[in-house]
N, C-alpha and C positions, 0 to 999 in steps of 0.2 A: 381771499389771499392764500387759502390752504389747499386749493384745488390741485396745485402742482405736486403735492405730496401723495396723491392718490394714484397708485398703479404706475408711477413714472418709471419704475424698474422695467416695465413691459412696453415702454414706448416704441421700441423697434419692432415689437410683435405686431404693431399696426400695419406694417408693410413688408415684413420678412416672410418669405415663403417657408414652408416646412421642408427643410433640406437636410441632408445628412451632415453630421459634424465634420468640418474640414472642407466643405464645399466652397468653391471660390465665390460664387455669386450667392449672397444671402438675402437679397431683396432689391427693392427699387425705392428710390427716394421720393416721397410724396410732396406735393406742392404746399407751401405755406398758405394760410388763410388770411386775407386782408381784413382790415377793420372797415366794415360796412354796416348799414342799418340792419341788414339781414343777419350778420354775425352777432351784432350787439343784441338783437332780439332773442338770441339763444341764452343770454345771461339771465340770472334771477332778476325779477322785476325791480327790486330795490336798487340794483346796480346800474340800471339802464340809463337813468336820467343824466348822470355824470358823463357817461360815454357818448350819449347823443349830443350833449353840449360840446364835448371835446371834438367829435367828428364835424359838427357844424362850424366850429371855430377853424378847424383845419381847412374845410372847404372854402370858407370866406377868405382866408389868407391866401390860399392857392389861387383863387380867382382874382383877388386884388393884385397879386404879383403879375399874373398874366395880363390883366387889364393895363397895368402900369407899363409893361413892356410893349404891348400893342400900341398904346398911345405914343410912346417914344418913337416907334417905327413910323407911325403916321406923321408925326411932327417933323421927323428927319427925312421924310420922303423916301424911305427905304422899303423895298419889297423883299429883300433878303437880309436876315439878321447878320450883323458883324460877328466874326468868330473871336473869342477871347484867347489869350495865351494859355497854352497847356503845359502842365508839369506832371511829374509822377505822383506828387502828393503835396500836402502843405509844407513839406520839409524844405521847400525852396525859401521859405521865410526864415531868416537868420535868428535863431533863438539862443545862441551860445556866445554872443559877443560880450565884451566888457561893458558894464553898465553905462559908462560915459558915452559909448558909441551910439546908444539909443537917443541921445540928445542931438546928434548930428544931422546934417542935411540928407544923407543917404537913408538913414533910418526913418526920418520924417517923410521922405518921398514914398517909401514902402508903406508907411502908415496911411498916407493919403490914398494910395492905390487900393489898399485894403478897404478903406471907408467907401471908396467909389464903387466897389463890387459887392457891397452889402445889399442883400435883397430887401425889398420893401417890408417883408415879414421880419427881417432882422438877422437872417443867417447868411451863410456863404456856401457857394458850390464847391465841389471837390476837384482836386488835381489842377489847381490854378497856379499860374506863375504870377506872383504879386510883386515882382521886382522890376517890371517894365513900365508901361504907360497906364495912367488912370483909365477907367472904363469910359467908353464913348457912348453917346446916346444911340440906342439900337444895338448895342453889343450884348451878347448873351451873358447871363449871370453864371453860366457853367459851360465848360468846353464839351466836346463830344466824348462822352464816357461810355459809349456803347461797346459791348464785348465784341471781339473779333471772331468769336466762336459760336455765334448765335445759330441755333437750328430751330426747326418748328417745335413749338411748345417749350422752348427754353425758359427756365425760371428767371433768367436775366433779361428777358425781353420786356422793355418798358411799355406801359400803356400808351404813352406819348413819347416817341423817340426824340422829338425836338424839345421836350420839356422834362428832363429828368435830372435828378440830383440838384435841383434848384433849392438849396437849403438842406444841409446834411451834416451829420457828425461822423461820416465815414471818411477813412483815410486822413484822419487828424483835422478835417475841415471844421470850421467855426471855432472849435476850442483853441486851435493854434492862433487864429486871428485875434481872439480875445486875449490870450496870454501875451501876444506881441504888443497889442495896443496898451496893455497894462504896463509893460516895460517902458514904452515911449512916453506914456502919460506921466509916469513917475520920474523919468529922466528930464523931461522938458518943463515940468512944473505946471501949476494950475493956470497961469496966465496964457500959455501958448497951446494948451491941450483941449480946448473946449470941444472942437469937432471930434477929437478922438474919444473924449469922455462920453459924448452923446452917442457915438457909435457903439462904444463898449456897453453902455446901459441898454441900448436897443438889442444888442446881442444877448445879454443876460435875460432880458424879457422874452426874447425868442426861445431860449432854452426853457424858460418857465412855461411858456405857452405850449411847447412841444411835449412836455412831460405828461405821461399817461396818468389817468386817475389813480392807478395803483403804484405810481412812483417810477416806472421804467421809462426809457426813451426809445423811440423808433430810430431807425437808421436815417430815414429821410423825412423831413417835415417842412411844409405841409405834406400830409400823407400822400404817397405815390402808388400804393397798392403792392400786392405780392409780398415777398419776404422783407421788403423795405419797411413794412408796417410792424415787424416783429420787435420785441424788446431785444436790443442788439448789444451783446457782449463782444461780438466778432471784431477782431482787430482793436480791441479795447475802447470801442466807441463810447459805451456807457461809463466805463471807468474814467476815461479822460473828461467826460462831461461832469461827472461827480467831483473830480479833482478841481475843476474850475469853480464849481459851486462851493466846494470846501474852502478854497483860497479866497473867494469873494466874501464868504461868510466870516472868515477869520479877520479879513481887513488888515493884513500885515504885509510888510515888504512891498513888492510891486503892486499889491492890491490895497494899500493903505488909503487910497483916494476914494474907495467905494463908499458911497453914502450909507448911513446907518439903516435907512429904510430898505435899501437893496440888500444889505447884509442879512437882515432878518428874513427876507424872502429866500435868499440863497441858502441860509441855514435850514429853513423848513424844507426846501427842495432836496437838500442833501439827506436830511433825515428820512424823507419819504423814499428816496432812492435806496437807502439802507434797508428799509422795510421790504422793498421789492427784491433786493438781493437775497434776503433771508427766505422770502416766499418762493423763490425760484431755484433754490438749492435742491438738487435732485436727491430724492430719498429712495434708495433701493433696498428692498427687503427690510424696511423699517430703519435703515441706517442712512444718515445724511452723508452725501459724498461731495460733489462739486457742481459746476454749472455747465450749461450748454452754450453754444455760440449764439443761438437765437431761441427765444421763448415766445409762444403765443401770448399777446398782451391780454387776451380775453380769458383764456383757460389756464395760463401759466404752465403750460406743458411744452417741453422742447419741440422746436419746429425747424424745418429745413431752411437753408439759405439758398445758395446757388445749386445747380444740378449736383455738384460734387461735395456739398456740405450737408450731411445728414443730421437729423435730430438726435444728438448723442452727447455724452459728456465730453467736454473739450479741455484738455490739459493746459494748453497755452493761455487761453483766455481766463481759465479758472485761477491760474497762478497769479495773474494781475488783479483779479477780484480779491483773492486772498491777501495780497499785499496792500490793497486799498483798505481792507478791514483792519489789518494790523497797524497800518501807518496813520490812518486818519481818524480812528476811533480812540479818543483819549481815555475814556472810561467805559470800555465795552461791558454791556450787561450780560447776564447769563446766557441768553439766546445767541448773542453775538459771539461770545466766547465759545459756545458749543459749535457754531458754524465754522469758526476758525479751526478749532481742534479737529473737527470731523474732516474738513478739507485737507488739512495737513496729513491726517492718517491715511486718507485716500491716496495722496501723492506718494507716501512711503510704500503703500501696498502695491501700487501700479508701476513703480519704477522698474525700468528694464536695464539689466546689467549684462556685460559680456557681449554686447552688440554695438555696432557702429553704423551710422547712416552715412553712406558715402556714394560718390559717383563712380560708376564702373563703365566699361565700354558698352554694356547692354542697358545702361540707364542707372538711376539711383536705386540702391538696394540696401537692405539691412544685412550687414556682414558680421559673422562671428569675430569677436575681438576680445580675447581674454583680458580681464582687468578694466575694460572700458565701461563707461556709464557713470551716473545714471542717464537714461534717455526716457522720454515719454512719447507715446503716439499722440497725434493731434486729436484723434477721436477714439472713444471707448464706448462699447455697447453698454448701456445702462443695465445694471443687474448682473451682468457677467464679467464686466471689466475686460472684455476681449477687444483688442484694437480692431477697428474697422476702417475701410477706405471706400471712397466713391469716385465715380468717373463722370465725364461730361454727358454720357448717355443715361445718367441717373441710376446706373446699377451700383449696388453696394457690395463690397468684397471683404473677405477676411484675410486676404493676402495682398500686400502692396505691389508685389511684382506682377500681379495679374491686371493692373491698371494699364491704360494706354501710356505709351512712352511720354507723350506730352504732359499728362497729369502726374506721372511719376516724377518727372523732372521739374514740374512747374508749381509744386505746392510743398509746403513744409509739413510733411507727414510725420516726421520725428524731430524732436528738438530736446536739447538739454536745458533750455532757458528756465524751466519750472524750478530748477534747483535753487534759484534765488529766493523763491518763496519759502522753501524749507530752511534755507540759511537764516532768513529773517525770523521764521517761526522758532528757531533754536533760542534766540534772544528774547522773543516775545513770550515764550512759554515760561521763562525764568521770571519775567516781570509779572506775569499773571499765573503764578503757580496755583495748581488746584488745591483747594482747601478741603479738609476731611468733611 
């Protein structure tokens, strides 16, 4: 678990060419390494057994999912799978209604649709509209999530285009379904919630099965390969998973129905996830900083995601990791407190003032604006804390205006959202004041 602290400050040097300071293109984004027998065999011998067992479990579950679906097609006499309803994310599931609403017919209809789309392994696909009809036999578990920008060698090209994101924590999937089911279960009571409770328990066990031996979670499980196998902080995938585990372990409010046996497992899972967070915090020049979007599950070193997502420190995701540590650790130990203080110090150090990220006729740009800020870049080069940017052709730049117009306008390269973590740190640091 300490490998991530070795030379992480130089992670970008693995692919950055030697270019003069200020050069626009500073390197090319390397591909992430999947979890395979070959990559596991590079681990120390003592660690391999747990990873081989994990990989075998993933392969069994993936094959079982596919066998189930093929049997459905055969029984239904279908040669072409039915297409499920598509949505932009799991946000189509209503999560902010009055508690009494979740006992009504509309809420229970959505719960029934959610149960029907649960995969045999226990997870859910991403970008699903769960407000329509229940899943039909032969209907896919996930809609078409293929990128519209795929090129030869694109990191977003799935190994099986017709079978991807079948079980994922990306785009709020699986965690939102579990949180919604918890609301309905609580609202309707034990007599009318048996199917929902069974689905919920299967979903928690799915997350337990998906958790890596070192405590992290992949974006897609059963494993799909590529960057999907990485420990995924991107878009808060791991944070949201840990929040579900924390809520299930606490067994309060909407989660008061969770049986004690499952609470114990969820608590252990959450604790294991915290260990992973501590192990993957980037250490640059001997100083703890923040976290990347993705980490190699086997080496715990920052890893690439999509073509334009480099292995670098990520402000947006790190802010939510920091909030998780401050909000969900009731009695943080010395290592956890150090992680929190170090991350907060990094945010203070890297904040950008006097600049505004706004749309111009030439595309989105960072514009001088006296008194504005703070802002943070999405990515910072580990060790230098220099903002970096990447394009769909895998090139990495030191100037956002040198990106293609599509990427400049289509990604959150700068944001002020990390301020919420510093605001929370102001109160947290008073509660956990340093002692002499």
